[in-house]
N, C-alpha and C positions, 0 to 999 in steps of 0.2 A: 774298116772291116765290116761295119754294119750298114754301109751305104749312106751314112748321114753326111750330107753336103750343105743342106740349107737349114736355116733356123726353123723354117716351116715344117721340116721333117719331124720335128718334135711334137707335132700334133698327134703323131702315132703313139699311143700310150705305152706300147712295148719298147719303142726306141727311147722315149722320155724316161721310162723306169730305169734304164741303164745309169742314169745320172742322179738317181734317188739316194740321198744321204740319210734323211731322217725317217725313212720307212713308210711314208704316206703315199707312195706310188707316183709322186710327181718328180720331175727333174728339178733339182736345186741349182739355181743360177747364182753364182757369186756375183752380185751386181754392184751398183753404184751407191755412193754415199747419199743419204737423204738430203735433198736440197741442191744437189749438183745438177747440172743440165743433162748430164747422161742418164740420171735417174728418170727424168721426164721422158726421154726417148724410149728407155727400156719399158717403162710402164705403159706407154702409148702402144709400143709394138707387141706387147703381150696380148693386148686386146685386138689390134689390127690384124695380127697373124693368127688369131683364134687359138692362142696358147694357154689361156687361163686355166683350162681344165687339166693341163698336163705339165705345166712349168710354173714354178714360183721363185721369186727373186729373194735371195738371202741378202739382207741389208745390215749395215753397221758402218763403223769407220773403215773405209776401203783398206787402209794399210794395216788395220787390225785383223780383217777377215782374209785378205789375199794370201798371207803366209800359210793358211790352212789349205787353200787351193793348190799352192805350190807343192806342199807336202804330199797331198793326195796324188798329184800327177807324178811326182818323183817315185811314189810307191806303185805306179802303174794302174791307178784307179781312174775310171771314166770320170771326167770332171768338166763342167761347163762354167766359164767365167767371162766377165767383161774386162777389157783393158784397152789401152790406147798406146800409141807410140809417138814420140820417143818417151820411154819410161824404163826404169831398171827391171821391171817385171819381165819385159821381153828380152832381157839379156840372160835371164834364167830359164824362162819358158820361151824358146826361140820358135817363132812361126816357121813352119816347114821342117822343124827338127823335132822338138818335144811335143809341139801343139800345132793345130791348124786353125785358120780363120774359117768361120762359117759364113756362107753368103745368105742373102735374102733374095727371093725371086723378084720382088717388086719393093721399091723404096716407099716407106710410109713414115712420115715425120709428124710430130705433134703440131697442132695449131696452123696447119697448112704450110708449114716451113718447106723450103726448097733448098737445093744445093747438090753438088756433085758427090755421090756416094760410092762411085766406082773407082777402084785403084787398079791401075794397069798390072796385069799379072796375078791379081788376087781376086778380082771380081767385085760384086756389089756387097760391100760390108754393112750397108744400111745406115751408116752415120756420115754426116757431111765431112768431106776431106778438108783438113786445114793445111795450109802451107806455112812453113817457117821461114821468115825472111829477116834480113838485117834491117834494123831501123837506124837512121842516121840523120843528123841535122843537115837540111838541104843547102843552107848557105855554106857550110863547111864543105859539103860534098862538091859543090860547084867549084870551090877553090882548090880542091884536091882530086883532080881527075885520075891520078894513079890509084888512089884509094878506091874510088868509084869502080875502076876496072877490076881491081882485086876483089871487091865484094861481089861483083858480077861472076867472077870466075870460080871462087872457092866453093867446093861442094863436100860436105861431110856425110857419109852414109848413115842412115837411121840406126843401123846396127852398132855403129861406133858411138853414137850419141847414147844409145841404150847402155852400152858398156860403161861409158863414163858416168852416167846416172847411177849405175850400180856401185861404182867406187864411192860416189858421194853418199849413197844410202848406206854403204858399209862403214862410213865414218871418215872417209878422206875428203873433208870439206873446208879445210883451212885455205886461205888464199894461196899459200905456197904449194899445197898439194893440188889444187885445181890448175895452177900455172904449170905444174909438172905434168898433169894429164895432157895439157895442151902441147907442151914441148915434146912429150913422148909421142903424141899423135903425129906431130910435124916430122919427127925423126923417122917414124914408120912409113910416112908418105912423102919422103923428101923429093922424089922425082916430080910428083905432081905439084908440090909446094914450090920448088925451084922454078917450074914452068909458069905457074901463076904469078910469082914475083917478077919473073923476067917480062912477061906480057904486061903486067901492071906498070912496071917502070917505063915501058915503051909507049904507054898511053899518052895522048896529047890532051 
């Protein structure tokens, strides 16, 4: 509604003021835990994008401060926060539903770091994109081509991983409960699952 699309838009004091919580006129960004790698990037970007005069990072234990951001958003208050996926936070604050990702116009990472920061369909999010992959013993893998094929085929949407993360965060974290999360997911995606199994069994 305010035309904010890029992080750099918050150089505008009037736009930044929308996210002011403590009354000092600057946007409050629920940021990253001190010492985490994401803190390095956020602090670098506040300088690189000229945001020091209009934005300040709220820091502390991430999982201690993020519930406050969640409650603000549930109450309909303008809120600026850092997160990553997969994580249970994005099962509650769903990108494209309750929240939106802000883009950056140009990538700027600390210490000359490089990496792909563009996510298809979402734009340039300013942080290097990580891929989640299956790690497996290579000797065993060579002896089990059917398993290798299965690992190549299986795909679990990020939203589903976020939702499972939320169940764990809500206390469902015993081995039995986590196994049930898996079997429930398989039951809900049995057509894909059966197809993957059939293709894997046919692998030479």
